[in-house]
Every structure is written in C-alpha cells, then in structure tokens.
ROBA-673106 format. One record per residue (C-alpha): x, y, z; residue in one letter. Coordinates in steps of 0.2 Angstrom, whole numbers, plus 5000, padded with zeros to 4 digits. Layout:
<sites>
SITE     xx     yy     zz   residu
SITE      X      Y      Z        a
...
</sites>
This chain:
<sites>
SITE     xx     yy     zz   residu
SITE   5457   5667   5467        m
SITE   5438   5668   5462        g
SITE   5428   5681   5457        l
SITE   5414   5681   5469        l
SITE   5401   5693   5467        g
SITE   5399   5696   5450        i
SITE   5384   5692   5436        r
SITE   5385   5672   5432        k
SITE   5394   5673   5416        p
SITE   5385   5665   5398        n
SITE   5399   5652   5393        v
SITE   5388   5649   5377        g
SITE   5387   5664   5370        a
SITE   5406   5670   5376        l
SITE   5411   5653   5367        t
SITE   5402   5659   5351        r
SITE   5411   5676   5351        r
SITE   5427   5668   5355        t
SITE   5430   5679   5370        d
SITE   5445   5669   5379        v
SITE   5450   5684   5390        r
SITE   5431   5685   5397        a
SITE   5430   5663   5395        l
SITE   5446   5665   5409        a
SITE   5438   5674   5421        e
SITE   5423   5662   5419        a
SITE   5432   5650   5424        a
SITE   5437   5658   5439        r
SITE   5418   5663   5444        y
SITE   5412   5660   5461        r
SITE   5395   5658   5468        s
SITE   5388   5654   5484        r
SITE   5371   5650   5489        s
SITE   5361   5654   5507        a
SITE   5371   5638   5512        e
SITE   5388   5644   5508        l
SITE   5388   5629   5494        t
SITE   5400   5635   5480        d
SITE   5386   5635   5465        t
SITE   5400   5643   5453        g
SITE   5410   5626   5448        a
SITE   5397   5621   5435        p
SITE   5402   5638   5427        v
SITE   5421   5637   5429        r
SITE   5420   5616   5422        e
SITE   5409   5624   5407        q
SITE   5422   5637   5405        a
SITE   5438   5625   5405        v
SITE   5431   5613   5391        l
SITE   5425   5630   5381        a
SITE   5443   5636   5381        i
SITE   5448   5621   5377        g
SITE   5438   5620   5360        a
SITE   5446   5635   5357        l
SITE   5463   5629   5352        g
SITE   5480   5626   5359        p
SITE   5483   5646   5359        a
SITE   5468   5647   5372        a
SITE   5473   5654   5390        a
SITE   5484   5640   5396        d
SITE   5488   5649   5412        a
SITE   5469   5648   5416        t
SITE   5469   5629   5414        l
SITE   5483   5625   5423        t
SITE   5476   5636   5439        d
SITE   5462   5625   5435        a
SITE   5470   5609   5441        l
SITE   5470   5616   5458        r
SITE   5453   5620   5460        d
SITE   5443   5615   5475        p
SITE   5430   5606   5465        a
SITE   5435   5590   5456        e
SITE   5424   5591   5440        p
SITE   5432   5608   5436        v
SITE   5450   5599   5438        r
SITE   5445   5586   5428        v
SITE   5439   5597   5414        a
SITE   5458   5605   5414        a
SITE   5466   5587   5413        v
SITE   5456   5581   5399        r
SITE   5461   5598   5389        v
SITE   5478   5598   5394        l
SITE   5479   5579   5389        h
SITE   5470   5584   5371        a
SITE   5483   5596   5368        r
SITE   5498   5588   5373        g
SITE   5503   5597   5389        q
SITE   5511   5583   5399        t
SITE   5523   5595   5409        d
SITE   5507   5602   5418        d
SITE   5500   5585   5421        l
SITE   5515   5577   5428        i
SITE   5517   5594   5440        e
SITE   5500   5592   5446        a
SITE   5504   5574   5453        l
SITE   5515   5584   5467        d
SITE   5497   5591   5476        w
SITE   5484   5579   5467        l
SITE   5474   5569   5481        p
SITE   5481   5552   5480        a
SITE   5462   5544   5480        q
SITE   5455   5557   5471        g
SITE   5447   5556   5451        q
SITE   5458   5570   5446        t
SITE   5474   5559   5450        r
SITE   5468   5542   5443        r
SITE   5465   5553   5427        l
SITE   5481   5560   5426        v
SITE   5490   5544   5428        v
SITE   5479   5536   5414        q
SITE   5481   5551   5402        a
SITE   5501   5548   5406        l
SITE   5499   5529   5401        l
SITE   5490   5534   5385        v
SITE   5503   5547   5379        g
SITE   5519   5538   5386        k
SITE   5527   5556   5382        p
SITE   5546   5554   5379        p
SITE   5556   5560   5395        g
SITE   5541   5558   5406        a
SITE   5548   5544   5416        a
SITE   5562   5553   5425        r
SITE   5549   5568   5427        a
SITE   5538   5558   5434        v
SITE   5550   5549   5446        a
SITE   5557   5566   5451        g
SITE   5538   5575   5454        t
SITE   5534   5559   5464        l
SITE   5550   5558   5476        l
SITE   5547   5576   5480        r
SITE   5527   5577   5481        a
SITE   5520   5588   5498        e
SITE   5519   5579   5512        g
SITE   5527   5564   5520        d
SITE   5514   5550   5513        a
SITE   5524   5535   5507        p
SITE   5521   5532   5486        l
SITE   5507   5519   5482        s
SITE   5508   5503   5472        d
SITE   5500   5513   5458        a
SITE   5514   5527   5459        d
SITE   5526   5511   5457        f
SITE   5518   5505   5442        a
SITE   5516   5521   5432        l
SITE   5536   5525   5435        v
SITE   5539   5506   5429        r
SITE   5528   5507   5414        t
SITE   5534   5525   5408        l
SITE   5551   5517   5409        i
SITE   5548   5502   5399        d
SITE   5538   5513   5386        a
SITE   5553   5522   5382        e
SITE   5565   5517   5366        e
SITE   5581   5523   5373        n
SITE   5587   5508   5385        p
SITE   5597   5520   5394        d
SITE   5580   5528   5404        v
SITE   5581   5517   5417        a
SITE   5598   5522   5421        n
SITE   5592   5541   5420        q
SITE   5580   5538   5431        v
SITE   5591   5528   5445        v
SITE   5603   5539   5444        d
SITE   5592   5554   5451        g
SITE   5584   5543   5464        l
SITE   5603   5541   5468        l
SITE   5604   5559   5468        f
SITE   5589   5559   5481        s
SITE   5597   5547   5495        l
SITE   5605   5562   5502        v
SITE   5590   5575   5502        d
SITE   5587   5584   5517        e
SITE   5568   5576   5518        r
SITE   5567   5560   5525        e
SITE   5550   5556   5516        a
SITE   5561   5559   5499        v
SITE   5574   5547   5504        v
SITE   5562   5534   5509        d
SITE   5553   5536   5495        r
SITE   5570   5534   5483        a
SITE   5574   5520   5493        e
SITE   5558   5511   5489        e
SITE   5560   5516   5472        l
SITE   5577   5508   5469        l
SITE   5571   5494   5478        t
SITE   5554   5493   5465        r
SITE   5565   5494   5450        l
SITE   5579   5480   5454        a
SITE   5589   5472   5445        p
SITE   5589   5488   5433        a
SITE   5594   5498   5450        s
SITE   5609   5486   5456        t
SITE   5624   5492   5447        e
SITE   5619   5512   5452        g
SITE   5619   5506   5469        l
SITE   5635   5497   5470        i
SITE   5643   5513   5462        a
SITE   5636   5524   5476        e
SITE   5640   5512   5488        l
SITE   5659   5512   5482        q
SITE   5660   5530   5480        g
SITE   5643   5539   5482        g
SITE   5636   5552   5494        a
SITE   5627   5539   5503        a
SITE   5635   5523   5501        p
SITE   5625   5519   5519        d
SITE   5608   5520   5511        r
SITE   5615   5511   5496        a
SITE   5620   5495   5507        a
SITE   5604   5496   5516        s
SITE   5594   5496   5497        v
SITE   5607   5483   5490        l
SITE   5601   5471   5507        g
SITE   5583   5473   5500        r
SITE   5585   5469   5483        i
SITE   5597   5453   5487        c
SITE   5606   5454   5470        d
SITE   5621   5441   5472        s
SITE   5631   5455   5461        r
SITE   5632   5464   5477        a
SITE   5641   5451   5488        l
SITE   5658   5457   5485        g
SITE   5656   5478   5485        p
SITE   5647   5474   5501        l
SITE   5659   5461   5508        v
SITE   5673   5475   5504        d
SITE   5664   5489   5513        s
SITE   5665   5481   5530        l
SITE   5682   5489   5530        d
SITE   5674   5505   5526        h
SITE   5681   5520   5536        g
SITE   5660   5524   5541        d
SITE   5655   5512   5553        p
SITE   5637   5515   5547        e
SITE   5641   5510   5531        v
SITE   5650   5494   5540        r
SITE   5635   5490   5549        g
SITE   5623   5493   5535        q
SITE   5635   5482   5524        s
SITE   5635   5468   5537        a
SITE   5616   5469   5539        a
SITE   5615   5467   5519        a
SITE   5626   5452   5519        l
SITE   5616   5444   5531        g
SITE   5599   5445   5519        e
SITE   5611   5439   5504        l
SITE   5611   5423   5512        r
SITE   5627   5417   5504        d
SITE   5639   5407   5515        t
SITE   5655   5417   5506        a
SITE   5650   5430   5517        a
SITE   5653   5419   5534        v
SITE   5672   5423   5536        e
SITE   5670   5441   5532        p
SITE   5655   5444   5544        l
SITE   5664   5432   5559        v
SITE   5678   5446   5557        r
SITE   5667   5460   5559        a
SITE   5661   5453   5574        t
SITE   5677   5460   5581        r
SITE   5673   5477   5574        d
SITE   5677   5491   5588        p
SITE   5660   5497   5582        d
SITE   5646   5491   5593        r
SITE   5635   5494   5579        f
SITE   5644   5485   5566        v
SITE   5648   5469   5580        r
SITE   5628   5469   5582        a
SITE   5625   5469   5564        s
SITE   5639   5455   5559        a
SITE   5631   5445   5574        g
SITE   5613   5447   5567        t
SITE   5619   5443   5550        a
SITE   5627   5428   5556        l
SITE   5611   5422   5565        d
SITE   5601   5424   5549        r
SITE   5614   5413   5539        l
SITE   5612   5398   5550        g
SITE   5622   5388   5561        t
SITE   5630   5376   5548        a
SITE   5636   5392   5539        a
SITE   5644   5400   5553        k
SITE   5653   5381   5559        v
SITE   5659   5381   5541        l
SITE   5666   5400   5543        g
SITE   5673   5397   5561        m
SITE   5682   5382   5554        s
SITE   5690   5390   5541        n
SITE   5696   5405   5553        l
SITE   5702   5391   5565        m
SITE   5713   5383   5553        s
SITE   5729   5392   5554        p
SITE   5727   5395   5572        a
SITE   5723   5376   5573        i
SITE   5740   5372   5563        c
SITE   5750   5384   5572        e
SITE   5744   5378   5589        a
SITE   5749   5358   5583        v
SITE   5765   5364   5578        t
SITE   5769   5373   5592        a
SITE   5763   5356   5604        g
SITE   5775   5347   5594        s
SITE   5791   5357   5597        r
SITE   5800   5351   5614        r
SITE   5816   5357   5622        a
SITE   5830   5342   5618        p
SITE   5830   5341   5637        d
SITE   5810   5338   5638        q
SITE   5808   5318   5641        s
SITE   5789   5317   5645        s
SITE   5775   5321   5634        p
SITE   5765   5338   5638        p
SITE   5750   5335   5650        p
SITE   5734   5329   5647        a
SITE   5722   5344   5638        g
SITE   5736   5353   5633        h
SITE   5732   5350   5614        e
SITE   5714   5355   5618        l
SITE   5719   5370   5628        g
SITE   5727   5376   5612        s
SITE   5713   5374   5603        l
SITE   5702   5382   5614        r
SITE   5711   5398   5614        d
SITE   5713   5398   5596        a
SITE   5693   5397   5594        l
SITE   5692   5412   5607        e
SITE   5705   5421   5597        t
SITE   5697   5419   5581        a
SITE   5679   5423   5590        r
SITE   5685   5440   5598        g
SITE   5675   5453   5609        p
SITE   5659   5451   5598        g
SITE   5659   5432   5598        g
</sites>
C-alpha cells in the first residue's frame, strides 16, 4: 500500500545518501491532485531506478512489489532493474498477472528472450498455464515457450516441459486444461511420444487422444486403434475421432467395428471418422470385413443334402451376401 499524504520525497538526495530504507518508502509514495490523479508515479519510478543503481543487495522486496504498481512506468522501471540483476524468477512470476497487451509484459518477454536463463522454459510454461483468468494463450506466449526450449543446451528440456503439460491435463480449472492441450499441440512433434504414453496409461487418456487427433502424427495410429477397446467410452470416442483426423485407411476396419460399440457416443464418433476418410476407404474396409462372411455364405450355399436334387432358389447367394453385409455393418452402420 502506498504512503499517502507524506511530504514528497527528494529521490536525488536520498540516492546520494544511499538511504535504501527511505528510497523503499519513496517507491510506495502516493500523491493525488485536485482531479484525484496519481501524481506520485514519477517519484516511485525514480525511486525504483535509484534502488537499482545502488546494487543487487538493495530492497529486493520493493522491486517485486513495484511489478504490481498501478502505473506502467513504475512497472517498466522494476522490470529493467530486475533484468539487470538477473532476477528472472520474479519476471517469470509476473507473467501471471501482467496485462497481455501492456508494455510491461512485452518488456518481460523481451528480457527473457535476451537472457534465455536456464530452466526458464518449464517455469514459463507453468506460469502461463496457471495465469489468472480464463483467457487463452497468445501466439507470443507460444513463441516464448518454444524459443526458451530451443535455447536450452539440455536436449531433455522439451520432455520436461511436456511432462508438466501432461500433468496439467487433469487440473481442476478448465482454462488450465485448455491451455495445456494447446501448448501440447503447438509443441508437436516433441509432445507426441508423451501423449501416446498418456493415452496408454496416464490419468487423462481421453485428453491425450483428442490432442493426438489435432497433431495428426502417424506414430499415434496404432495406440489410437488399441484405445478403441479402452474401458472408458470417452476414451474410445475420442480415439475414434482422432483416427478420423489421421486420415489413414489402416484405421477403416477398426472404425467400422467401432460403429457397433455399445456406447452411442463411440458409434457416432466412429461414423463421423469414417465420413472423413471418404467413400473409397469405407468400401475398402467393408469389403475386408465382409470377406470371411462372404466365404462362409458361399460355402454354406454349396453344401447340399444328399437327396437335394434341385439348385437353391434364385437370389439365395445374394440374400446371404446381404445378410453378411448387415451383420458386418452392425447397429451403428
């Protein structure tokens, strides 16, 4: 809280005396004109810059408080001083609340991109995910995370970031989950293997299936097909939808079988996925599924009793084929 009603501090004199305590008080100075305008902002800005000039040991708490100052020039001054001191943790934390379109946030991002501090990628991703409010991440946010990952010399940094994002897929805040899904999508193909592992044995397999559908990585084909047999219908439905996004004809037969799933959501997802694969793919899948039934129908038709002297009635084989087709198609077809 600012100090309102005290005499205006002389920042220059306080700096010459290296009076850190008084400068910290000046950094909280408030004064209001007759129009209720905050005229103390220039004093606070000068005090923050003066604290920075006195060295890294001076009034750290004052600087971090200044990041929340209502006046942007004061916040900008705090960013410049913290950046000069290498206190990037405070700058990363500020991404949680700084206005998305403000100069202060742009300056923080610029400072992180210039400094590229070790370990910043995962910290920034975590802060952005859990930022206040429900707003989605911006393109600048995605670019920042990607740039910080690429700047790290440790090749495992991307996996560390992905692990944190996968953990966030079960967050109680829907906005956090949505941001995690979008970041995982943007980080592909680095995120694909982690998403496959999440699909196969993680806490949010349905979310993982959905993101894999957006990524359209062919490595997910087999795991998604296997997940059509998952015990949770939500996972089966999301896996079917993701297979439709992959547009691989190898998924046709499993999807045709999924149209017979006992759950309506799964059947609908499988049907929509088949529509995305196109008519030729569906015909191919149906013909492959029908082949055993056709062979059985033909074999059954060729077996006649010893005393049977007349051929089966016209249309018999056609009827058997039609029955086989209906059997293969199932209730969802």
